[in-house]
C-alpha positions in Angstrom: 136.9 77.6 133.3 135.5 78.7 129.9 137.5 77.7 126.8 137.9 80.0 123.9 138.6 78.0 120.7 141.1 79.3 118.2 138.4 80.3 115.6 136.7 82.6 118.1 140.0 84.0 119.5 141.2 84.8 116.0 137.9 86.4 115.0 138.0 88.6 118.1 141.7 89.5 117.4 140.9 90.6 113.9 138.1 92.9 115.1 140.3 94.3 117.8 143.0 95.0 115.3 140.5 96.6 112.9 139.5 99.0 115.7 143.2 99.8 116.3 143.7 100.3 112.5 140.8 102.8 112.5 142.5 104.6 115.3 145.8 104.6 113.5 144.2 106.0 110.4 142.5 108.8 112.4 145.7 109.8 114.3 148.0 109.5 111.2 149.9 112.7 110.3 148.0 115.1 108.0 149.9 117.1 105.3 148.0 120.4 106.2 146.8 119.4 109.7 143.2 119.1 108.3 141.5 115.8 109.1 139.5 114.6 106.1 139.9 110.9 107.0 136.9 108.7 107.7 136.7 105.0 108.4 134.3 102.1 108.8 134.7 98.4 109.6 132.6 95.9 107.7 131.9 92.4 108.8 129.4 89.6 108.4 126.6 89.8 105.9 127.6 93.4 104.9 131.2 92.2 104.1 129.8 89.4 101.9 127.6 92.0 100.1 130.7 94.0 99.4 132.3 90.9 97.9 129.2 90.3 95.8 129.3 93.8 94.4 133.0 93.4 93.6 132.3 90.2 91.7 129.5 91.8 89.8 131.7 94.8 88.9 134.5 92.4 87.7 132.1 90.5 85.5 130.6 93.7 84.0 133.9 95.3 83.4 135.6 92.1 82.5 138.3 92.8 85.1 139.7 89.7 86.8 141.1 91.7 89.7 137.6 92.5 91.0 136.6 88.9 91.0 139.9 87.7 92.5 139.7 90.3 95.2 136.0 89.4 96.0 137.2 85.9 96.9 139.7 87.4 99.3 137.0 89.6 100.9 134.7 86.6 101.3 137.5 84.7 103.1 138.4 87.6 105.3 137.0 88.2 108.8 136.6 92.0 108.4 137.3 94.8 106.0 138.5 98.3 107.1 137.4 101.1 104.8 139.4 104.3 104.7 138.2 107.3 102.8 138.7 111.0 102.3 136.5 113.9 101.2 138.0 116.8 99.3 136.8 120.2 98.1 136.3 122.3 101.1 138.7 123.9 103.5 141.9 123.0 101.8 143.3 126.4 102.5 145.3 128.9 100.4 148.5 127.0 99.5 147.7 127.4 95.8 150.2 124.7 94.8 148.3 123.8 91.6 148.9 120.1 91.9 145.1 119.5 91.7 145.0 121.2 88.3 143.6 124.5 89.5 145.6 127.7 90.0 144.2 128.3 93.5 142.7 126.4 96.3 139.6 128.6 96.0 139.2 127.5 92.4 139.3 123.8 93.6 136.7 124.5 96.3 134.4 126.2 93.8 134.9 123.5 91.1 131.9 121.3 90.2 132.2 117.9 92.0 132.3 115.3 89.3 131.5 111.6 89.7 133.9 109.5 87.8 133.4 105.8 87.1 134.6 105.0 90.6 135.2 108.1 92.7 134.5 111.8 93.0 136.9 114.5 91.8 138.6 116.9 91.8 140.8 116.2 94.8 143.4 118.2 96.6 146.7 116.4 96.2 147.4 116.8 99.9 144.1 115.2 100.8 145.0 112.3 98.6 148.4 112.1 100.3 146.6 112.0 103.7 144.7 109.0 102.5 147.9 107.2 101.6 149.5 108.1 105.0 146.3 106.9 106.8 146.4 103.6 104.9 150.1 103.2 105.7 149.5 103.8 109.4 146.6 101.4 109.5 148.3 98.5 107.7 151.5 99.0 109.7 149.3 98.5 112.8 147.9 95.2 111.4 151.4 94.0 110.4 152.8 94.7 113.8 150.0 92.6 115.3 150.4 89.8 112.8 147.0 90.2 111.1 147.3 89.6 107.3 146.0 92.4 105.2 146.1 93.9 101.7 145.3 97.4 100.4 142.6 97.0 97.7 141.3 99.7 95.3 138.6 97.2 94.2 137.0 97.0 97.7 136.8 100.8 97.8 135.0 100.9 94.5 132.3 98.5 95.8 132.0 100.3 99.1 131.6 103.7 97.3 128.9 102.2 95.0 127.1 100.8 98.1 127.3 104.2 100.0 129.1 102.6 103.0 131.2 105.6 103.7 130.7 109.3 103.1 133.9 109.9 101.1 135.0 110.9 97.7 137.7 108.2 97.5 137.6 104.9 99.5 140.2 102.2 99.7 139.5 98.8 101.5 141.8 96.7 103.6 140.5 93.1 104.2 141.9 91.4 107.3 142.5 87.7 108.1 144.2 85.4 110.5 144.9 82.0 109.0 147.7 79.5 108.6 148.6 81.0 105.3 148.3 84.6 104.1 145.1 84.8 101.9 146.5 87.8 100.0 149.9 86.4 99.0 149.4 83.8 96.2 146.5 85.6 94.5 145.6 84.4 91.0 
């Protein structure tokens, strides 16, 4: 009878949960019923490359949180990326929360690359990102896989072109005796 040691079982569990989190993000409720959510799962060498980019960004920007979070990513088994793309097909709600008078003005607006992400964004698309992230991390929590929502991961992923999205947030995943993301310094 084959024996699956804890390290392998835990690695496989994290990857299975990452798949389920991606499904949760996809099926999460959407404010307007328009699906602008996209996901990817990063593991292995590519995950470590994300951590290296995060560390470099932290050093360049003199921002400790990028360096701290890069250590968490290196020590994680996988990272789920969740992103959204805005600017087309938002509709005709014309709520103005994006800064434009009409949805048409938002759709016609020049897409601007900021330091980290692309704008402008429909507020409802941004809400959809939050709902998708909440659905995904709830799935991980229910299945006892440690996780943490990280802006810094998304910045690195965007710079690396890992996901076709205007805004990306990353969620590293780990199974260990102590939550990696709890006592961060």
